[in-house]
N, C-alpha and C positions, 0 to 999 in steps of 0.2 A: 173619231176622228178631229183635233181642235182646230182654229182658224189657221192657225201658223200653216199647220202640215198642210193644208189644204190649198196655202197659195202660194208653197212653196212647191210641191210635186201635182197640182192639181189645173197649174198656169192654163190658159184658154178655154177652159172648162163654165166659168160663171163667168169674167171679169178679164177684160183686156187693157191694158193699160200699155199705151204706145210712146215710146219718144227715142228722140236721135240722139246720133254722137258726135256730130262733127258738124261745121255752120249750117252746110245744104238741110241734113236732117238731125240738126238739130231741135228742131219743132215740136210742141207736145200738143198731139191731139188730144182733144176731150176726153175724159172714162167716157167709154158706152157701153152699156150692157148688150157681150153678143153670145153669141154659142158657137164652139167653134166648129159645130155640125155645118154654120149657116156663113160661118165668117170670109174661109180662106176658099175664094171662087176667081179672084183678079190677080192680078198682077202688082198693082196696088196693095191689096189685102196680106199680099208675102213681103212686098217693101213694110212696108208698117210691125208686121211678127219680128221679120230681122233684128228692125230695126229697136226692138223692144228686147230680143236678146242680150243685147250690146248694155240694156242700161246700170244692169248691176255691178257693173265691175265698176261705176263711178264708186258706189257703195262701200265693196271692196278693199278700194286703193288708197280712199279718202280717207275708211276706217280701220280695217283691221290687218290689211296684207301686210303696214309697218309695223305693226305690233306684233305677227308670228312671223314673220320674215327677217324682222330687224333686229327689234327690239328686243327680240328672242335669239340674240344670238352676241357675240364681241366687240361690237358696230355702233350700238348705242343703249344708254340707260332712261332713269328715268330722275327729276332732279329731287330731291325728299322734301313734300311739305311736311312737315313734323305733325302741325293744325287742322289736318286733311286728310279725312279716311275713309274719304269715299272711290280711291281707285287702287281699292288692293286685287280686285281681278287683275289691274294691269299692269301691277308690279309683282302678280304670282307668275305670269309669262314674263316677264325679264328678269325676274330672278329665278328662274325653272323650278317653282315651289306650287304647281297646279295642282290640286289636289284631286287624284283620280281614286276612284273604287269599282275594280270589276271592271277594268276599262273604260270608261265613262267617268266624264267632270259636267260640274255646273258650272263652267267657265260662260260666262253669255259670249265673249269675244269668241271662243271656240264655235258655241253653239253658232252665229251668225254668221259666219267665215262657214262653217258648213250647209247653213240653209244658205245661203247667197250664190254659193256654187251647183246648189240642186235646183236655186230660180233660174240660171242661165241653161243648166239641161232641160227643164221639162220647159219650155220655154221655145230651143232648140228642138228638141221633141217635136212639138206642136207640126213646127215648121218642115221638118224632115217626114214626116210621115202621112204631110198632102201634097206636098207639093208636085212630085210627080204627076199628083193624077190632073192637075188642072194645067189646061192649054195656053202659054205664052211664048213670049221670045226668050229662043233657047241658049243665049247666051244671057241674057239677066235670070233665067232660072238657073243656070251653074255658077253663075255671081252668088246670087243670095243663097244658094244652095252651099257652097264653099264655105260663107261666111255661116253660117248656122254650123257646117262641118266643125269647122276652125272653132268656134267660140266654144260648144262642147267638149271639143276636147280639150282647150285651155282651163275647162270647168274643171274635168276629171283631169286633170294633170295636175292640179292644183288640189286635190281632193287625194291622191292619190299619194304624193309626195308632204299631205299633213299628217294620213290616219293611216297611210298601207291598204288592207283592205276595205272596202264602201262596198256598198250595195250600186248593181250598175243596171239603169233605168234608161232605157235603150227605144221605149214607147212611150207613148203619152198616158198617164194612169186615169182610168175611169171608173174602179173600183173600188174599196176597202181594200182589198186583198192586195191587187196590185203595189197598191202604196209600200210597205214591207216587203221587199224582196232579205231572198238571204243575202249574203254580204262574200261578193265576189275575188277570187281570191288575187293577190298582187299583180302578179302577172297577167290574169287574165284584165285587169284591168288597163292595164300595160296594150298589153295586145288591141282593145278597141279604139286604146286612144289614136296608135300606130297607124290604124286603119282609117281611121277617121278623118287626121290630119292629112295622112299620102292623099287621101282622096281629095283631098280640099287644095293641096296645091296644085292638082291636073284641072282645080273650075277657077278658079281664082285669077283675073287679072292679075299684071307686075302692077308696081305704083305707079306709075307713070300712066296707065289708062283706068286706075282705080278711079272713087273720091277717094278725097282726103278724110283718114282718118279711121277709113274701113280695114279687112284683114284684107290681104294681099298674097298672089303666089310668095311673094320673100317672104312675108311675117310668116307664112305657116312651112315653109323650109326651115327659117331661123325656130319656130319652136319643135318644129320633128325631128332636127337637130343636138336640139336641147331636149328632148324626149331620148336620144339612141345616147348623147352622152353620158344621160344618168344611167342607161342602160351597161353600159361600156362597148356600144358596136357605135366604133371606136371608126371603120373606114366609113360605115352608112351615114354617121354624122360630116364628115370629110366631101363622100360626095354631095351633100347637099348643101354646105357652107361653100363650096368654091362655086356652086351655080350660084345665089346669093351674089358671092364679090364679082362673079362671069359677070353677071345683068347689065351691070353698071349703073344701078339705080340706086347706088344707097355710095356716100362715101363720108368721109371724118370730117368736122365740119372743125375751119384752121384753129379758133379758142374753141376751147372746153367746155366754156360757161355757155356757147353759143346751141349747144348739144341741145338746152332746155330751152323750154315754151317760158317766151313772156304768159303776163296777164292776156294780152290780147295777142300777140302775134305770134311768127316765129314756130309755129307750130307744124306737124306730120313737116321738119325740115329735111334737109336731105339726108341725117345722120338718123333720120328715126324711120324705125323699121313697127313697129306697132305703137303706139299710145295710146293712152285713155282720155279721151275727151272732157271738159268740159269747156265752162263758160259762166262770165260772170254775168250777177244779174236776177230779179226776181224770179225767173223761170223755174229753178229745180234744177239748174244745170249746171251751175255752179258746185266748185271743192270748197273746204275750208283749213287743207292741211298743212297748210304752213301754220296754221295757229295753233293746230296741234302738236306743234313741234317748237312752239316758244318754249325757254324756261320759263317758272313764274312765281312769284305772282309779280307782274309785268304793268306799269303804272303803263296810261295811255303817251305819254312822252316819252318813255321809254320806246315803246312798240310800234309809233309812227315813223321812227328812224328806221325800220326796216319797212315796212309795208307803204309809206310813203300812205295812208287813209286819210281823208279830211275830214273824218267822224272815228277817231280810233278812241277805244273803251278798255276800260283794265281787263286784265286778264290776271284770273285768281286760279285755288285750284292747286297741281301739282303738274312739274312741265314733263312730259314724256319726248323720246327718242331724238336726247340730247349726245353729242358726240361723245365714244368715250376717250379717253387718254388713250386707249390702246391704239383705236384705229387712225386719232393723231399722229402717234408716233409710227406709223406703219406707215406713210408718207418718207419718200428720199428727201432728203436736202435737195431743194433745186423745180421740186415737179410742184408744175404750175395749176394743178388739180387742188394742191390742199388751200389755197384760198378762194379758189371760184367753188370750193364746195362747204368752210367750213370756215365764219365768223366767231365775234365774239360780242356781246352788251350786259354791259353792266348794270343790273337791277339792284337798288336801292334798300329795295324791302324783301332782301330774299334772306331767308334763313339761314343758307352756309356763309361761313366765313366772307369765301374767297370773293363772291357777290360777281366776281366774269364770268361768263358761263360761255361754253362755245355754244353754236348752233349754226343748223343746217342752211348752207348758203346758197345751194344751186336751184333752191328751190322759191326762195326769196324774191317775190317780184314787184316790185309795187303796183300798186290796183287803189280802186276809188272807192272800194265798199269795205267797211270792216267785214270779216269775218266770211269772206262772199267772195273769192276770185275767179279763173279761169285758165289758171296753171295746168295745162294738160300733167298727164301722168305718164311718162316713159318705161314700157315693158319689155320690148328689148331695143336698140340702138345696134348699128353695124359696129362701132368700137367690140362688141359685145360677141358677134358675128368673126371678127378676126380675132379674137381672145377664144371662143368657142375652135374657132379654125387648128389657132397653134396648139390648145391642150390635145385635139384628136388625133394631128401629128403628129405630134411630141410621143406620143402614147404607140403610136405605130413603130417610134424608132426614127422617125423624117425627122429629127431636130433642127439640120438645116434650113429646110424650109419652114420649118414653127417657127422659128428665130423670126422670118420676116416679117410675120405676121407680128407677131408680139412685138415688135421696137417699132412696129408703125402706129401703133397703139401712144408706147414711150415716146417715139420724136413727136408726135402732137403735145403730151407733157412736161417736153424741154429736157426728155431724160437720153440719154446714149442709152447704147446694146446691152440687153438685163448678163447680169454679169452671176454664176453659182449654179445651182443646179435649175437646169430648166425648169423641170415639174415644180418647183418650187415658186421660181421666180415667175410661172406662169398665176398659179395661187397669187402668191403677193399683189399680181399687178390686178387682177379680179378684183380682189379686197379692195382696191387704191380708186380704179377707175368705176366701178360699181356703187362705190360706197351708197347707201341709204337711199337703195334702188329696189330692197328687197330681196337682194341675193343670197346675202350672207350664210344663213342657217341651211339652207338647201346646200350652198355648196360646201358647208360643213356636214352635212350628211354625207353626199353621196360622194367625199374621197375618204370617209372614215376618220374625218379627224375630229368629230363633235363635241364626243364624249372627253378626250384628252382635252381637247379646247377650251370648252365650257368649263371643266375642273379646274383649273390652271387662274381660268376669269376670276370664274368663283372665291377661288382660294385668295387672288388680288384685292378685290372688294371685300371680302372681310377680314382681311389685313391691313386693309386701309381703305376704310368707308370714306376721310376725308377726299379722298381721292377723287372719286366716286358721286361728290355733289351730296352727301350728306353732311348736315350740319352739325355743328363742334357735340360730342356727346352722346349722337343717336350713330347708332347700329343695324346691319341688316337682320330682318328677323329671323328666328331659329331656324324655320325651316328654309329660307335661302338656299337653295343650290342644295335641297333632297330631293330630288324628281329631275336629274337630267336622261331625257331618254330623244329617243330618235324618231316617235311618232306624238301626235297629240293623241290622248284619252278620247273616245267618241263624248259627242255632244248628248247627257244624260236627255233632257225635252226627250230626245230624238228616240234612246233608248227606251221611253216608257210608251211611245209608240209601236213599239216593234219587237216581234219577239226574236230576233237575230242576234242583237247584242244589246 
């Protein structure tokens, strides 16, 4: 078994690295060689262990989820650099051209997402397998256990949506044989996710009683409702979402732009249901996704107009997660979210004839350090709770009630009541309200529109590459949009270690 496999599956057996996720639990404790058999003895031990369960989320949202969930859709694309050839695997994701053979792929981004989710699961399993054996305050224990269950459920929800059937690890792995489990049917994975997250809803405190940044009962209910919606269990989703609404723990921020954190403030605000925590500085808790989303090559004097840093540096290579003409056209006239979500930058060194690119503005917050910021990433916002509720109600024939929740979101955006087919109106609203929050691909899949929408999108790019940031004379690769499928192939590096796929 290679060392990476050990680090993913056997967390806690040889080394624990504990780091937190929000100001009070963002402190890194130095790495210490610890045995899982001797470590889990006190409340403080379990607190540190649960902090460690959150840690992979930063890597996931900073480096992976936007590739697999947003660029792998019709919302964003890459800004082609014909002189830069090191981004082929990212292009494969955006172009629906990921090479696969016998159900596996060598794409490194797919591999890293898979391993990071299993790292969360492995760490959660360590906590859950031992926490009931140690005596300490019952309320604290329930809180920590609920967080571990929430995070394990969230990680499996990512895996089942990306891959379908996956191995179902529910206990710590202590031998080589235990590391390679058979593939669990998708229905079994969902059943376990529901069991975990349902238990978490009863263990976690509400947002007002929880340390900022940690999972709450409202976050668990929202996640569980999302799972039920993915399974088209509309009544169950409705009940949970109404509990979140009636809790009075959340509200829409009056200004859409204020729904997102700044570099140092506005974190876990009134609209935030769950967000991944970052902190600018040298402690390794920062993000740099804003830089990953910039069109390139960009000169320092161009970049600083967005970042405001004292030490701007040039950005080379190929731009990623660039808003497409399709998402820009999806906003209605007068929608205040368009200018809050998308802005434009002129890049004189660009190979694209137009040179003026759109970029994602909702995360463009000024900060001090180049390539190092503390902007949090939104996973669930209250506006999505309202849109989920509108969808769940409408699918049960309760259109009048559904319109109320849908129009709350539209009103904040400066728009009137939705017109036309209500189901399509909800789909459109989700697209613009949640643009660039890694929701689009999952929405296309669960609503049965992925193949049709992406096929048409690919045809538009191939027919008019200039409109999609290709330089004059450049064209999409021959394999572009030749592998449009609902699931990612499993990572080949993991298949090498398992006889089951």
